[in-house]
Backbone as XML, in Angstrom:
<?xml version="1.0"?>
<chain id="A" units="angstrom">
  <residue number="1" name="UNK">
    <atom name="N" x="11.446" y="-4.896" z="-3.264"/>
    <atom name="CA" x="10.261" y="-4.290" z="-3.838"/>
    <atom name="C" x="9.696" y="-5.258" z="-4.877"/>
  </residue>
  <residue number="2" name="UNK">
    <atom name="N" x="8.377" y="-5.342" z="-4.894"/>
    <atom name="CA" x="7.696" y="-6.173" z="-5.881"/>
    <atom name="C" x="6.805" y="-5.269" z="-6.733"/>
  </residue>
  <residue number="3" name="UNK">
    <atom name="N" x="6.040" y="-5.883" z="-7.608"/>
    <atom name="CA" x="5.110" y="-5.124" z="-8.434"/>
    <atom name="C" x="3.715" y="-5.717" z="-8.302"/>
  </residue>
  <residue number="4" name="UNK">
    <atom name="N" x="2.736" y="-4.925" z="-8.672"/>
    <atom name="CA" x="1.337" y="-5.343" z="-8.690"/>
    <atom name="C" x="0.737" y="-4.827" z="-9.985"/>
  </residue>
  <residue number="5" name="UNK">
    <atom name="N" x="0.049" y="-5.676" z="-10.715"/>
    <atom name="CA" x="-0.630" y="-5.275" z="-11.941"/>
    <atom name="C" x="-2.105" y="-5.090" z="-11.636"/>
  </residue>
  <residue number="6" name="UNK">
    <atom name="N" x="-2.595" y="-3.892" z="-11.907"/>
    <atom name="CA" x="-3.969" y="-3.545" z="-11.539"/>
    <atom name="C" x="-5.002" y="-4.300" z="-12.369"/>
  </residue>
  <residue number="7" name="UNK">
    <atom name="N" x="-6.155" y="-4.447" z="-11.731"/>
    <atom name="CA" x="-7.350" y="-4.952" z="-12.398"/>
    <atom name="C" x="-8.290" y="-3.770" z="-12.561"/>
  </residue>
  <residue number="8" name="UNK">
    <atom name="N" x="-9.141" y="-3.806" z="-13.536"/>
    <atom name="CA" x="-10.086" y="-2.723" z="-13.762"/>
    <atom name="C" x="-10.912" y="-2.470" z="-12.504"/>
  </residue>
  <residue number="9" name="UNK">
    <atom name="N" x="-10.935" y="-1.226" z="-12.053"/>
    <atom name="CA" x="-11.699" y="-0.871" z="-10.874"/>
    <atom name="C" x="-10.910" y="-0.841" z="-9.581"/>
  </residue>
  <residue number="10" name="UNK">
    <atom name="N" x="-9.646" y="-1.278" z="-9.623"/>
    <atom name="CA" x="-8.811" y="-1.202" z="-8.426"/>
    <atom name="C" x="-8.692" y="0.242" z="-7.964"/>
  </residue>
  <residue number="11" name="UNK">
    <atom name="N" x="-8.624" y="0.421" z="-6.652"/>
    <atom name="CA" x="-8.352" y="1.723" z="-6.047"/>
    <atom name="C" x="-7.186" y="1.532" z="-5.078"/>
  </residue>
  <residue number="12" name="UNK">
    <atom name="N" x="-6.555" y="2.626" z="-4.680"/>
    <atom name="CA" x="-5.390" y="2.530" z="-3.806"/>
    <atom name="C" x="-5.674" y="1.706" z="-2.557"/>
  </residue>
  <residue number="13" name="UNK">
    <atom name="N" x="-6.767" y="2.001" z="-1.890"/>
    <atom name="CA" x="-7.051" y="1.289" z="-0.647"/>
    <atom name="C" x="-7.409" y="-0.170" z="-0.871"/>
  </residue>
  <residue number="14" name="UNK">
    <atom name="N" x="-8.052" y="-0.482" z="-1.997"/>
    <atom name="CA" x="-8.377" y="-1.884" z="-2.261"/>
    <atom name="C" x="-7.122" y="-2.679" z="-2.603"/>
  </residue>
  <residue number="15" name="UNK">
    <atom name="N" x="-6.156" y="-2.026" z="-3.228"/>
    <atom name="CA" x="-4.876" y="-2.691" z="-3.516"/>
    <atom name="C" x="-4.147" y="-2.989" z="-2.213"/>
  </residue>
  <residue number="16" name="UNK">
    <atom name="N" x="-4.084" y="-2.002" z="-1.320"/>
    <atom name="CA" x="-3.438" y="-2.215" z="-0.023"/>
    <atom name="C" x="-4.124" y="-3.338" z="0.743"/>
  </residue>
  <residue number="17" name="UNK">
    <atom name="N" x="-5.450" y="-3.346" z="0.713"/>
    <atom name="CA" x="-6.191" y="-4.392" z="1.411"/>
    <atom name="C" x="-5.919" y="-5.772" z="0.803"/>
  </residue>
  <residue number="18" name="UNK">
    <atom name="N" x="-5.888" y="-5.842" z="-0.513"/>
    <atom name="CA" x="-5.635" y="-7.126" z="-1.183"/>
    <atom name="C" x="-4.247" y="-7.672" z="-0.857"/>
  </residue>
  <residue number="19" name="UNK">
    <atom name="N" x="-3.287" y="-6.780" z="-0.690"/>
    <atom name="CA" x="-1.910" y="-7.207" z="-0.445"/>
    <atom name="C" x="-1.599" y="-7.468" z="1.020"/>
  </residue>
  <residue number="20" name="UNK">
    <atom name="N" x="-2.297" y="-6.775" z="1.934"/>
    <atom name="CA" x="-1.923" y="-6.874" z="3.346"/>
    <atom name="C" x="-3.059" y="-7.261" z="4.282"/>
  </residue>
  <residue number="21" name="UNK">
    <atom name="N" x="-4.286" y="-7.243" z="3.794"/>
    <atom name="CA" x="-5.420" y="-7.563" z="4.651"/>
    <atom name="C" x="-5.958" y="-6.367" z="5.409"/>
  </residue>
  <residue number="22" name="UNK">
    <atom name="N" x="-5.355" y="-5.193" z="5.214"/>
    <atom name="CA" x="-5.882" y="-3.950" z="5.778"/>
    <atom name="C" x="-5.454" y="-2.791" z="4.889"/>
  </residue>
  <residue number="23" name="UNK">
    <atom name="N" x="-5.960" y="-1.619" z="5.198"/>
    <atom name="CA" x="-5.701" y="-0.458" z="4.342"/>
    <atom name="C" x="-4.599" y="0.455" z="4.890"/>
  </residue>
  <residue number="24" name="UNK">
    <atom name="N" x="-3.911" y="0.034" z="5.917"/>
    <atom name="CA" x="-2.922" y="0.873" z="6.599"/>
    <atom name="C" x="-1.763" y="1.321" z="5.715"/>
  </residue>
  <residue number="25" name="UNK">
    <atom name="N" x="-1.433" y="0.569" z="4.692"/>
    <atom name="CA" x="-0.275" y="0.881" z="3.852"/>
    <atom name="C" x="-0.639" y="1.612" z="2.561"/>
  </residue>
  <residue number="26" name="UNK">
    <atom name="N" x="-1.854" y="2.122" z="2.474"/>
    <atom name="CA" x="-2.288" y="2.822" z="1.264"/>
    <atom name="C" x="-1.340" y="3.959" z="0.914"/>
  </residue>
  <residue number="27" name="UNK">
    <atom name="N" x="-1.012" y="4.799" z="1.870"/>
    <atom name="CA" x="-0.129" y="5.939" z="1.625"/>
    <atom name="C" x="1.256" y="5.540" z="1.185"/>
  </residue>
  <residue number="28" name="UNK">
    <atom name="N" x="1.774" y="4.460" z="1.738"/>
    <atom name="CA" x="3.111" y="3.979" z="1.379"/>
    <atom name="C" x="3.134" y="3.516" z="-0.074"/>
  </residue>
  <residue number="29" name="UNK">
    <atom name="N" x="2.094" y="2.824" z="-0.491"/>
    <atom name="CA" x="2.009" y="2.360" z="-1.873"/>
    <atom name="C" x="1.877" y="3.556" z="-2.816"/>
  </residue>
  <residue number="30" name="UNK">
    <atom name="N" x="1.089" y="4.542" z="-2.425"/>
    <atom name="CA" x="0.941" y="5.736" z="-3.258"/>
    <atom name="C" x="2.271" y="6.480" z="-3.390"/>
  </residue>
  <residue number="31" name="UNK">
    <atom name="N" x="3.011" y="6.599" z="-2.305"/>
    <atom name="CA" x="4.305" y="7.282" z="-2.341"/>
    <atom name="C" x="5.305" y="6.565" z="-3.235"/>
  </residue>
  <residue number="32" name="UNK">
    <atom name="N" x="5.187" y="5.261" z="-3.362"/>
    <atom name="CA" x="6.095" y="4.491" z="-4.212"/>
    <atom name="C" x="5.737" y="4.618" z="-5.694"/>
  </residue>
  <residue number="33" name="UNK">
    <atom name="N" x="4.588" y="5.238" z="-5.989"/>
    <atom name="CA" x="4.105" y="5.384" z="-7.362"/>
    <atom name="C" x="3.604" y="6.804" z="-7.613"/>
  </residue>
  <residue number="34" name="UNK">
    <atom name="N" x="4.464" y="7.797" z="-7.460"/>
    <atom name="CA" x="4.008" y="9.193" z="-7.545"/>
    <atom name="C" x="3.438" y="9.584" z="-8.903"/>
  </residue>
  <residue number="35" name="UNK">
    <atom name="N" x="3.843" y="8.899" z="-9.964"/>
    <atom name="CA" x="3.330" y="9.221" z="-11.298"/>
    <atom name="C" x="1.864" y="8.824" z="-11.472"/>
  </residue>
  <residue number="36" name="UNK">
    <atom name="N" x="1.297" y="8.075" z="-10.532"/>
    <atom name="CA" x="-0.124" y="7.715" z="-10.574"/>
    <atom name="C" x="-0.900" y="8.341" z="-9.415"/>
  </residue>
  <residue number="37" name="UNK">
    <atom name="N" x="-0.315" y="9.329" z="-8.754"/>
    <atom name="CA" x="-0.930" y="9.918" z="-7.559"/>
    <atom name="C" x="-2.314" y="10.506" z="-7.828"/>
  </residue>
  <residue number="38" name="UNK">
    <atom name="N" x="-2.571" y="10.950" z="-9.037"/>
    <atom name="CA" x="-3.866" y="11.557" z="-9.355"/>
    <atom name="C" x="-4.912" y="10.545" z="-9.819"/>
  </residue>
  <residue number="39" name="UNK">
    <atom name="N" x="-4.542" y="9.287" z="-9.870"/>
    <atom name="CA" x="-5.480" y="8.243" z="-10.293"/>
    <atom name="C" x="-6.262" y="7.771" z="-9.075"/>
  </residue>
  <residue number="40" name="UNK">
    <atom name="N" x="-7.584" y="7.730" z="-9.217"/>
    <atom name="CA" x="-8.431" y="7.248" z="-8.132"/>
    <atom name="C" x="-8.886" y="5.817" z="-8.405"/>
  </residue>
  <residue number="41" name="UNK">
    <atom name="N" x="-9.364" y="5.571" z="-9.618"/>
    <atom name="CA" x="-9.792" y="4.234" z="-10.028"/>
    <atom name="C" x="-8.923" y="3.810" z="-11.213"/>
  </residue>
  <residue number="42" name="UNK">
    <atom name="N" x="-8.248" y="2.683" z="-11.056"/>
    <atom name="CA" x="-7.317" y="2.210" z="-12.068"/>
    <atom name="C" x="-8.010" y="1.412" z="-13.163"/>
  </residue>
  <residue number="43" name="UNK">
    <atom name="N" x="-7.438" y="1.505" z="-14.334"/>
    <atom name="CA" x="-7.812" y="0.591" z="-15.412"/>
    <atom name="C" x="-6.906" y="-0.632" z="-15.288"/>
  </residue>
  <residue number="44" name="UNK">
    <atom name="N" x="-7.240" y="-1.677" z="-15.994"/>
    <atom name="CA" x="-6.470" y="-2.918" z="-15.920"/>
    <atom name="C" x="-5.119" y="-2.766" z="-16.609"/>
  </residue>
  <residue number="45" name="UNK">
    <atom name="N" x="-4.126" y="-3.459" z="-16.064"/>
    <atom name="CA" x="-2.836" y="-3.582" z="-16.719"/>
    <atom name="C" x="-1.772" y="-2.571" z="-16.328"/>
  </residue>
  <residue number="46" name="UNK">
    <atom name="N" x="-2.003" y="-1.747" z="-15.323"/>
    <atom name="CA" x="-0.988" y="-0.795" z="-14.877"/>
    <atom name="C" x="-0.112" y="-1.483" z="-13.838"/>
  </residue>
  <residue number="47" name="UNK">
    <atom name="N" x="1.184" y="-1.404" z="-14.025"/>
    <atom name="CA" x="2.118" y="-2.023" z="-13.094"/>
    <atom name="C" x="2.549" y="-1.006" z="-12.050"/>
  </residue>
  <residue number="48" name="UNK">
    <atom name="N" x="2.292" y="-1.317" z="-10.793"/>
    <atom name="CA" x="2.657" y="-0.454" z="-9.678"/>
    <atom name="C" x="3.812" y="-1.066" z="-8.897"/>
  </residue>
  <residue number="49" name="UNK">
    <atom name="N" x="4.676" y="-0.223" z="-8.372"/>
    <atom name="CA" x="5.741" y="-0.678" z="-7.486"/>
    <atom name="C" x="5.165" y="-0.840" z="-6.084"/>
  </residue>
  <residue number="50" name="UNK">
    <atom name="N" x="5.476" y="-1.953" z="-5.447"/>
    <atom name="CA" x="5.007" y="-2.223" z="-4.093"/>
    <atom name="C" x="6.230" y="-2.397" z="-3.197"/>
  </residue>
  <residue number="51" name="UNK">
    <atom name="N" x="6.452" y="-1.441" z="-2.283"/>
    <atom name="CA" x="7.613" y="-1.556" z="-1.393"/>
    <atom name="C" x="7.427" y="-2.696" z="-0.402"/>
  </residue>
  <residue number="52" name="UNK">
    <atom name="N" x="8.499" y="-3.021" z="0.290"/>
    <atom name="CA" x="8.443" y="-4.057" z="1.316"/>
    <atom name="C" x="7.552" y="-3.551" z="2.439"/>
  </residue>
  <residue number="53" name="UNK">
    <atom name="N" x="6.305" y="-3.971" z="2.457"/>
    <atom name="CA" x="5.325" y="-3.442" z="3.405"/>
    <atom name="C" x="5.554" y="-3.937" z="4.825"/>
  </residue>
  <residue number="54" name="UNK">
    <atom name="N" x="6.225" y="-5.035" z="5.001"/>
    <atom name="CA" x="6.497" y="-5.529" z="6.343"/>
    <atom name="C" x="7.455" y="-4.599" z="7.087"/>
  </residue>
  <residue number="55" name="UNK">
    <atom name="N" x="8.295" y="-3.880" z="6.365"/>
    <atom name="CA" x="9.291" y="-3.014" z="6.978"/>
    <atom name="C" x="8.760" y="-1.614" z="7.248"/>
  </residue>
  <residue number="56" name="UNK">
    <atom name="N" x="7.492" y="-1.385" z="7.007"/>
    <atom name="CA" x="6.930" y="-0.050" z="7.088"/>
    <atom name="C" x="6.407" y="0.292" z="8.482"/>
  </residue>
  <residue number="57" name="UNK">
    <atom name="N" x="6.235" y="-0.676" z="9.342"/>
    <atom name="CA" x="5.662" y="-0.441" z="10.659"/>
    <atom name="C" x="6.468" y="0.606" z="11.423"/>
  </residue>
  <residue number="58" name="UNK">
    <atom name="N" x="5.789" y="1.573" z="11.979"/>
    <atom name="CA" x="6.451" y="2.608" z="12.765"/>
    <atom name="C" x="6.260" y="2.326" z="14.246"/>
  </residue>
  <residue number="59" name="UNK">
    <atom name="N" x="7.024" y="2.997" z="15.047"/>
    <atom name="CA" x="6.954" y="2.832" z="16.497"/>
    <atom name="C" x="5.544" y="3.057" z="17.003"/>
  </residue>
  <residue number="60" name="UNK">
    <atom name="N" x="4.859" y="4.068" z="16.482"/>
    <atom name="CA" x="3.516" y="4.391" z="16.944"/>
    <atom name="C" x="2.505" y="3.304" z="16.583"/>
  </residue>
  <residue number="61" name="UNK">
    <atom name="N" x="2.805" y="2.503" z="15.555"/>
    <atom name="CA" x="1.902" y="1.440" z="15.135"/>
    <atom name="C" x="1.974" y="0.217" z="16.032"/>
  </residue>
  <residue number="62" name="UNK">
    <atom name="N" x="3.022" y="0.132" z="16.836"/>
    <atom name="CA" x="3.200" y="-1.035" z="17.693"/>
    <atom name="C" x="2.282" y="-0.963" z="18.902"/>
  </residue>
  <residue number="63" name="UNK">
    <atom name="N" x="1.829" y="-2.123" z="19.398"/>
    <atom name="CA" x="1.029" y="-2.112" z="20.611"/>
    <atom name="C" x="1.897" y="-1.676" z="21.804"/>
  </residue>
  <residue number="64" name="UNK">
    <atom name="N" x="1.285" y="-1.162" z="22.862"/>
    <atom name="CA" x="2.056" y="-0.644" z="23.999"/>
    <atom name="C" x="3.067" y="-1.648" z="24.575"/>
  </residue>
  <residue number="65" name="UNK">
    <atom name="N" x="2.714" y="-2.917" z="24.642"/>
    <atom name="CA" x="3.629" y="-3.893" z="25.226"/>
    <atom name="C" x="4.883" y="-4.095" z="24.381"/>
  </residue>
  <residue number="66" name="UNK">
    <atom name="N" x="4.823" y="-3.817" z="23.058"/>
    <atom name="CA" x="6.011" y="-3.903" z="22.203"/>
    <atom name="C" x="6.838" y="-2.630" z="22.250"/>
  </residue>
  <residue number="67" name="UNK">
    <atom name="N" x="6.240" y="-1.526" z="22.714"/>
    <atom name="CA" x="6.949" y="-0.259" z="22.825"/>
    <atom name="C" x="7.599" y="-0.126" z="24.193"/>
  </residue>
  <residue number="68" name="UNK">
    <atom name="N" x="7.402" y="-1.108" z="25.072"/>
    <atom name="CA" x="7.977" y="-1.054" z="26.399"/>
    <atom name="C" x="7.181" y="-0.221" z="27.383"/>
  </residue>
  <residue number="69" name="UNK">
    <atom name="N" x="5.929" y="0.023" z="27.057"/>
    <atom name="CA" x="5.081" y="0.828" z="27.952"/>
    <atom name="C" x="4.364" y="-0.044" z="28.954"/>
  </residue>
</chain>
């Protein structure tokens, strides 16, 4: 697990996009930081926990050829 320090105006989906290039892991990042679940727009300087996002892929997220279909 790593951390991310917010910049003024960051939002959950923009953080996920900045870290992974897409917004697919927004929920995972939010779940790792439940004490900020009610925050929509962050102020600068908040440290968030960022789980290992590479390990988050689920079976349903894989393309059919990787699922053996």
